[in-house]
C-alpha positions as CSV (number, residue, x, y, z in Angstrom):
1,X,47.1,10.2,25.2
2,X,43.6,8.4,26.8
3,X,41.6,9.5,23.6
4,X,44.9,7.2,21.6
5,X,44.9,4.2,23.9
6,X,40.8,4.1,23.2
7,X,41.5,4.5,19.3
8,X,43.9,1.8,18.8
9,X,41.5,-0.3,21.3
10,X,38.9,0.2,19.4
11,X,41.4,-0.6,16.1
12,X,42.8,-3.6,17.3
13,X,38.9,-4.7,18.0
14,X,38.4,-4.6,14.9
15,X,41.3,-6.3,13.4
16,X,40.3,-9.4,16.1
17,X,36.4,-9.2,14.7
18,X,37.8,-9.9,11.2
19,X,40.1,-11.7,11.5
20,X,37.6,-14.4,13.5
21,X,35.0,-13.7,11.1
22,X,36.4,-15.7,8.4
23,X,36.4,-18.7,10.5
24,X,32.2,-18.6,10.6
25,X,29.9,-19.9,7.3
26,X,26.4,-19.7,7.1
27,X,24.5,-22.6,7.2
28,X,21.0,-21.2,8.8
29,X,19.0,-20.2,5.7
30,X,16.9,-17.4,8.1
31,X,20.6,-16.0,8.6
32,X,20.9,-15.5,4.8
33,X,20.0,-11.7,4.8
34,X,18.8,-9.3,1.6
35,X,20.9,-8.8,-1.1
36,X,20.4,-7.1,-4.5
37,X,22.2,-8.3,-8.0
38,X,22.9,-6.4,-10.3
39,X,21.5,-6.1,-13.3
40,X,22.9,-8.0,-16.5
41,X,21.2,-5.8,-18.9
42,X,22.4,-2.8,-17.1
43,X,25.6,-1.7,-19.1
44,X,28.1,1.0,-17.4
45,X,25.7,4.3,-18.4
46,X,22.9,2.6,-16.7
47,X,20.8,2.4,-19.5
48,X,18.9,-1.1,-20.3
49,X,19.8,-3.7,-23.0
50,X,16.6,-4.7,-25.2
51,X,17.6,-6.7,-28.1
52,X,20.1,-9.1,-28.4
53,X,22.4,-7.9,-30.7
54,X,23.0,-5.0,-27.8
55,X,23.3,-7.8,-25.8
56,X,26.5,-9.0,-27.6
57,X,28.3,-5.6,-26.8
58,X,27.4,-6.4,-23.3
59,X,28.5,-9.7,-22.8
60,X,32.0,-8.6,-23.8
61,X,31.9,-5.8,-21.4
62,X,30.9,-8.7,-18.3
63,X,33.8,-11.1,-19.9
64,X,36.3,-8.2,-19.4
65,X,35.1,-7.9,-15.5
66,X,35.0,-11.4,-15.3
67,X,38.6,-11.6,-16.3
68,X,39.9,-8.8,-14.6
69,X,38.0,-9.6,-11.1
70,X,37.7,-12.7,-10.8
71,X,39.1,-15.4,-13.0
72,X,42.1,-13.9,-15.2
73,X,42.9,-13.1,-18.9
74,X,42.2,-15.8,-21.5
75,X,45.2,-15.9,-23.9
76,X,44.3,-14.7,-27.5
77,X,47.3,-16.3,-28.9
78,X,46.7,-20.3,-30.9
79,X,49.3,-22.0,-30.5
80,X,50.8,-25.0,-32.8
81,X,49.0,-28.6,-31.4
82,X,50.0,-32.4,-32.7
83,X,48.2,-34.9,-32.0
84,X,49.4,-38.6,-32.1
85,X,47.0,-42.1,-31.0
86,X,48.3,-43.7,-28.1
87,X,45.9,-46.7,-28.5
88,X,42.2,-48.1,-29.9
89,X,40.9,-50.6,-27.9
90,X,37.7,-52.3,-28.4
91,X,35.9,-52.4,-25.4
92,X,32.2,-53.1,-23.7
93,X,31.7,-56.2,-26.2
94,X,31.9,-54.1,-29.3
95,X,29.5,-51.4,-28.5
96,X,33.0,-48.8,-27.9
97,X,36.0,-48.0,-29.1
98,X,38.3,-46.7,-26.1
99,X,41.0,-44.5,-27.6
100,X,44.0,-42.7,-26.1
101,X,46.3,-39.7,-27.8
102,X,48.3,-37.5,-26.8
103,X,48.4,-33.5,-27.5
104,X,51.1,-31.6,-27.3
105,X,50.9,-27.6,-27.7
106,X,53.7,-26.0,-29.1
107,X,56.7,-28.9,-28.8
108,X,56.3,-28.0,-25.2
109,X,53.6,-29.7,-23.1
110,X,50.9,-32.9,-24.0
111,X,48.5,-34.0,-22.3
112,X,46.8,-37.0,-22.0
113,X,42.9,-37.2,-23.8
114,X,41.1,-40.3,-23.1
115,X,37.9,-41.2,-25.5
116,X,35.3,-43.7,-25.1
117,X,33.2,-43.6,-28.8
118,X,30.6,-45.6,-30.1
119,X,31.6,-48.5,-32.0
120,X,30.2,-47.2,-35.4
121,X,30.9,-44.8,-38.7
122,X,29.6,-41.5,-38.8
123,X,30.2,-38.7,-36.6
124,X,28.8,-38.7,-32.9
125,X,27.8,-35.7,-29.8
126,X,30.5,-36.0,-27.8
127,X,30.3,-34.7,-23.7
128,X,33.7,-33.3,-22.6
129,X,35.0,-32.9,-19.3
130,X,38.0,-32.8,-17.3
131,X,38.9,-35.4,-14.1
132,X,39.8,-34.7,-10.8
133,X,42.4,-37.9,-10.4
134,X,43.8,-39.1,-13.5
135,X,41.9,-40.9,-16.7
136,X,42.6,-44.0,-14.9
137,X,40.0,-43.7,-12.6
138,X,37.4,-42.8,-14.6
139,X,36.7,-46.9,-16.3
140,X,38.9,-50.3,-15.1
141,X,40.1,-50.8,-18.4
142,X,43.9,-51.8,-17.9
143,X,45.3,-49.9,-20.9
144,X,44.3,-46.6,-19.7
145,X,48.1,-45.8,-18.2
146,X,48.2,-44.3,-14.3
147,X,48.0,-40.9,-14.1
148,X,51.7,-39.6,-12.6
149,X,51.3,-36.1,-11.7
150,X,50.0,-34.6,-8.0
151,X,46.3,-35.1,-8.3
152,X,44.1,-34.1,-4.6
153,X,43.0,-37.7,-4.3
154,X,44.9,-39.1,-1.9
155,X,42.6,-42.1,-0.6
156,X,45.0,-45.0,1.5
157,X,45.3,-48.2,-1.0
158,X,44.3,-46.1,-4.5
159,X,46.9,-43.1,-4.2
160,X,50.0,-42.4,-2.5
161,X,51.2,-38.9,-1.7
162,X,49.0,-37.6,-3.7
163,X,49.6,-39.7,-7.0
164,X,47.8,-42.9,-8.5
165,X,47.9,-46.2,-7.8
166,X,47.0,-49.3,-9.6
167,X,44.2,-50.0,-7.4
168,X,42.9,-46.4,-8.2
169,X,41.3,-48.2,-11.9
170,X,37.9,-47.2,-11.9
171,X,37.4,-45.5,-8.5
172,X,35.0,-42.5,-10.0
173,X,33.6,-44.6,-12.8
174,X,30.4,-43.9,-11.4
175,X,30.8,-40.0,-11.8
176,X,31.1,-40.7,-16.2
177,X,28.6,-43.6,-16.5
178,X,30.3,-44.3,-20.2
179,X,28.3,-47.4,-21.1
180,X,24.9,-45.6,-19.7
181,X,26.2,-42.5,-22.3
182,X,27.3,-44.7,-25.8
183,X,24.1,-46.4,-25.1
184,X,22.0,-42.9,-25.4
185,X,24.3,-42.1,-28.5
186,X,27.0,-39.9,-27.5
187,X,30.7,-40.8,-26.6
188,X,32.9,-39.0,-24.0
189,X,36.0,-37.4,-23.9
190,X,38.2,-36.2,-20.7
191,X,41.5,-35.2,-19.2
192,X,43.1,-35.3,-15.7
193,X,42.6,-31.3,-15.3
194,X,46.5,-31.7,-13.8
195,X,47.5,-32.2,-17.1
196,X,46.9,-29.0,-17.7
197,X,48.2,-27.4,-13.9
198,X,48.2,-29.8,-10.6
199,X,45.7,-28.6,-8.4
200,X,47.8,-26.4,-5.8
201,X,49.0,-23.3,-5.2
202,X,52.3,-24.5,-6.7
203,X,50.6,-26.1,-9.3
204,X,51.5,-23.2,-12.0
205,X,55.1,-24.1,-11.6
206,X,54.8,-27.0,-13.6
207,X,51.3,-26.7,-15.4
208,X,50.6,-24.9,-19.1
209,X,50.5,-20.7,-17.1
210,X,54.2,-21.7,-17.1
211,X,55.8,-23.9,-19.3
212,X,53.7,-21.7,-22.5
213,X,53.5,-18.5,-20.5
214,X,56.1,-17.2,-23.6
215,X,54.0,-18.7,-26.2
216,X,51.0,-17.5,-24.8
217,X,51.8,-14.3,-23.8
218,X,50.9,-14.3,-20.5
219,X,52.5,-14.4,-17.0
220,X,50.9,-17.1,-14.9
221,X,50.0,-14.1,-12.1
222,X,47.5,-13.0,-14.9
223,X,45.4,-15.7,-14.9
224,X,44.3,-18.9,-12.7
225,X,44.4,-22.1,-12.2
226,X,40.2,-22.5,-13.5
227,X,41.5,-19.8,-16.1
228,X,44.0,-22.9,-17.1
229,X,41.4,-25.7,-17.1
230,X,38.8,-23.6,-19.2
231,X,41.9,-23.3,-21.8
232,X,42.5,-26.8,-22.1
233,X,38.9,-27.9,-22.1
234,X,38.9,-25.6,-25.3
235,X,42.0,-26.5,-26.6
236,X,40.4,-30.5,-26.3
237,X,37.9,-29.0,-28.6
238,X,40.3,-28.1,-31.3
239,X,41.5,-31.2,-31.2
240,X,37.9,-32.8,-31.8
241,X,37.3,-30.7,-34.1
242,X,39.6,-33.0,-36.1
243,X,38.3,-35.9,-35.8
244,X,35.7,-37.6,-38.2
245,X,34.1,-39.8,-35.3
246,X,33.1,-36.6,-34.1
247,X,30.5,-33.9,-33.9
248,X,32.4,-30.7,-33.2
249,X,28.8,-28.6,-33.6
250,X,27.6,-30.5,-30.5
251,X,30.6,-30.8,-28.5
252,X,28.5,-30.9,-24.3
253,X,30.9,-29.2,-22.1
254,X,30.4,-30.5,-18.0
255,X,31.7,-30.8,-14.8
256,X,31.4,-31.3,-10.9
257,X,32.7,-29.7,-8.1
258,X,35.8,-27.2,-9.4
259,X,35.7,-29.2,-12.5
260,X,31.8,-27.0,-12.9
261,X,33.2,-24.0,-12.6
262,X,36.0,-24.0,-14.9
263,X,33.2,-25.8,-17.6
264,X,30.9,-22.8,-16.5
265,X,34.3,-20.2,-17.6
266,X,35.3,-22.4,-20.5
267,X,31.5,-21.9,-21.9
268,X,31.5,-18.2,-20.9
269,X,34.6,-17.8,-23.6
270,X,34.2,-20.3,-26.2
271,X,30.9,-20.5,-27.7
272,X,31.6,-23.4,-29.7
273,X,30.3,-25.5,-26.7
274,X,26.6,-26.5,-27.7
275,X,25.9,-26.8,-24.1
276,X,26.8,-27.3,-20.5
277,X,26.4,-28.6,-17.8
278,X,27.5,-27.2,-13.7
279,X,27.1,-30.5,-11.3
280,X,27.2,-28.7,-7.8
281,X,29.7,-26.6,-8.9
282,X,29.6,-24.1,-6.0
283,X,30.6,-21.1,-4.7
284,X,32.7,-19.4,-7.7
285,X,30.5,-21.6,-9.7
286,X,26.8,-21.3,-10.1
287,X,26.4,-20.2,-6.6
288,X,25.1,-16.8,-5.5
289,X,28.0,-15.1,-4.3
290,X,26.5,-12.8,-2.5
291,X,23.7,-15.2,-1.1
292,X,25.4,-16.0,2.7
293,X,25.2,-19.5,2.9
294,X,28.1,-22.1,3.0
295,X,30.9,-21.8,1.2
296,X,31.8,-18.1,0.9
297,X,34.2,-15.9,-0.4
298,X,36.9,-15.6,1.8
299,X,36.7,-19.1,2.5
300,X,37.1,-20.3,-1.2
301,X,40.2,-17.9,-1.8
302,X,41.8,-18.6,1.3
303,X,41.6,-22.6,1.1
304,X,42.3,-22.1,-3.1
305,X,44.1,-18.9,-4.2
306,X,45.2,-20.6,-6.9
307,X,41.7,-21.1,-8.6
308,X,41.0,-17.2,-9.1
309,X,42.9,-14.2,-9.5
310,X,44.7,-12.4,-6.6
311,X,42.8,-9.6,-6.2
312,X,39.4,-12.1,-6.3
313,X,40.1,-12.5,-2.9
314,X,39.7,-8.3,-1.6
315,X,35.9,-8.8,-1.7
316,X,36.0,-11.1,0.8
317,X,33.3,-10.6,3.4
318,X,33.0,-7.3,0.8
319,X,30.8,-9.4,-1.5
320,X,28.1,-6.8,-2.4
321,X,30.8,-4.6,-3.9
322,X,31.7,-6.8,-6.7
323,X,31.1,-5.6,-10.1
324,X,29.2,-9.0,-10.9
325,X,28.0,-12.5,-9.7
326,X,27.2,-15.9,-10.8
327,X,24.0,-15.1,-12.6
328,X,25.7,-13.1,-15.0
329,X,28.8,-15.4,-15.7
330,X,25.9,-18.1,-17.0
331,X,24.0,-15.2,-18.7
332,X,27.5,-15.6,-20.7
333,X,26.0,-18.8,-21.8
334,X,23.0,-17.8,-23.8
335,X,21.4,-18.9,-25.8
336,X,22.6,-22.2,-25.2
337,X,21.5,-25.0,-23.1
338,X,21.9,-25.1,-19.8
339,X,22.2,-27.3,-16.9
340,X,22.3,-26.9,-13.2
341,X,22.3,-29.4,-10.6
342,X,22.7,-29.6,-7.0
343,X,22.4,-32.5,-4.2
344,X,20.5,-32.4,-1.0
345,X,23.3,-33.1,1.0
346,X,25.8,-30.7,0.0
347,X,25.5,-27.7,1.7
348,X,28.3,-25.9,1.6
349,X,27.3,-25.7,-2.8
350,X,24.2,-23.9,-1.0
351,X,21.3,-26.1,-3.1
352,X,19.4,-22.6,-3.3
353,X,21.9,-20.9,-4.4
354,X,23.1,-22.5,-6.8
355,X,19.3,-22.3,-8.4
356,X,18.5,-18.6,-7.8
357,X,21.8,-18.2,-9.9
358,X,20.4,-19.6,-12.9
359,X,17.3,-18.7,-12.8
360,X,18.6,-15.2,-12.7
361,X,19.6,-15.8,-16.3
362,X,16.2,-15.4,-17.7
363,X,16.3,-11.8,-19.0
364,X,19.0,-12.8,-21.1
365,X,17.7,-15.8,-22.7
366,X,14.5,-14.1,-23.3
367,X,16.5,-11.8,-25.3
368,X,16.5,-14.6,-28.1
369,X,12.9,-16.0,-27.5
370,X,14.0,-18.8,-24.8
371,X,12.4,-19.9,-21.6
372,X,15.2,-20.6,-19.2
373,X,14.0,-21.9,-16.1
374,X,11.1,-19.5,-16.0
375,X,9.4,-18.4,-13.1
376,X,9.3,-21.5,-11.4
377,X,9.9,-22.6,-7.5
378,X,12.7,-23.9,-5.9
379,X,11.9,-27.5,-6.5
380,X,11.8,-30.7,-4.8
381,X,14.1,-33.8,-4.3
382,X,14.3,-35.0,-7.8
383,X,11.9,-33.0,-9.8
384,X,14.0,-31.0,-12.4
385,X,12.5,-28.1,-13.7
386,X,12.9,-25.7,-16.7
387,X,13.6,-25.6,-20.3
388,X,16.3,-23.8,-22.1
389,X,17.7,-23.6,-18.5
390,X,16.8,-26.2,-17.0
391,X,17.7,-27.3,-12.7
392,X,17.6,-30.2,-10.0
393,X,18.2,-30.9,-6.8
394,X,18.7,-34.7,-6.3
395,X,19.3,-37.2,-2.9
396,X,22.6,-37.7,-1.5
397,X,26.1,-36.1,-1.3
398,X,28.4,-34.1,-2.9
399,X,28.9,-36.4,-6.5
400,X,28.0,-37.1,-9.6
401,X,25.6,-40.1,-9.9
402,X,23.9,-42.4,-12.3
403,X,20.2,-40.0,-11.6
404,X,22.3,-36.8,-12.9
405,X,24.0,-38.9,-15.9
406,X,20.5,-39.4,-16.6
407,X,18.7,-35.8,-16.2
408,X,21.8,-34.7,-18.2
409,X,21.2,-37.5,-21.4
410,X,17.9,-36.8,-21.4
411,X,18.3,-32.9,-20.9
412,X,20.8,-33.0,-24.3
413,X,18.2,-35.5,-25.9
414,X,16.0,-32.5,-26.3
415,X,18.4,-29.4,-27.3
416,X,21.7,-31.2,-28.9
417,X,20.1,-34.5,-30.1
418,X,22.3,-37.4,-31.6
419,X,22.0,-38.4,-34.7
420,X,19.2,-41.1,-35.9
421,X,20.4,-43.6,-36.3
422,X,20.4,-43.3,-32.6
423,X,17.6,-43.6,-29.9
424,X,17.4,-40.6,-27.8
425,X,17.7,-41.5,-24.0
């Protein structure tokens, strides 16, 4: 009897310890501990991939692993989609044209696309990214309609009950730098992420995982919110391929924070994207999950369960049991250009873990004769490093700033050049 009580007592202590453990996030570099990363080139039978042809098969294996464990399946069916031009407005003193289009999928689900393109003849490369809180937050232009669905923003006066108000116009314009992008010879395309799925656990109920479930042949639980956002980026790229103003072979997909995670997943599934930019995507994005620093797997799946499959949370505090880590996700982008960026004031996103995630793609990029980050050490502030894969950590907080955009434009100017009629930034 005493032995049984002792066993019960020990069991309860273990349960309590486990319950208490997730509330602690390590922010001490000396306590990160050792970890071993899986080799992206190692096949399930233990042999090593040695050329890019073999990697293309291995790539499908890893993509399947991420679909099964973390982000969920991606729809295989292609739906009919239609578009309607809502408005066309000259802005920036005639230097740019602002377009608003409505895209409709299978006649059942519509989203609003905002485009800001150079006012010139011919095709231009474009930056494509989702926004958090409505297209109106990216610009002060009065013709952009206020987004009417749930958003994560709730600043007093600008948003009310997580719905945009007129005062929300342009509140995140600094994250988009439309004038800077136009001056460099590129265009910008954006859609509110909530147009595809609202960013909350019940968001799937009105998002594409429900409204298009029959047409796509997937149940809502078979994929995730990040999957829905990534799918939306690819379907927007489908639309961009129809526009005479856009060079569809030069679409650069980008995202900040959770939308950086979506950009990485979109890039892994859709090889049409010419380059991929991850701005402080952190845990579940560019940062290594095995590196115990900042936000961890338990915290992210507890706070945002809808972002991932339910199975992913089972690896909380068992990250070493994952069949992959995020360096493998970014390896799936090779040989395309990749930029990963961090901020010193955003330790929650684990800047060093993002750097190491990017650096450990090197073996795959080398199969294509490309140098990624190379063997450089973790850089100092405002000191970008790397070649086909680039990284910087800047001063400041969790944000997407003028400095970030300057470096992205410089990078893309080297690897995805605008046409000869525009200057490179």
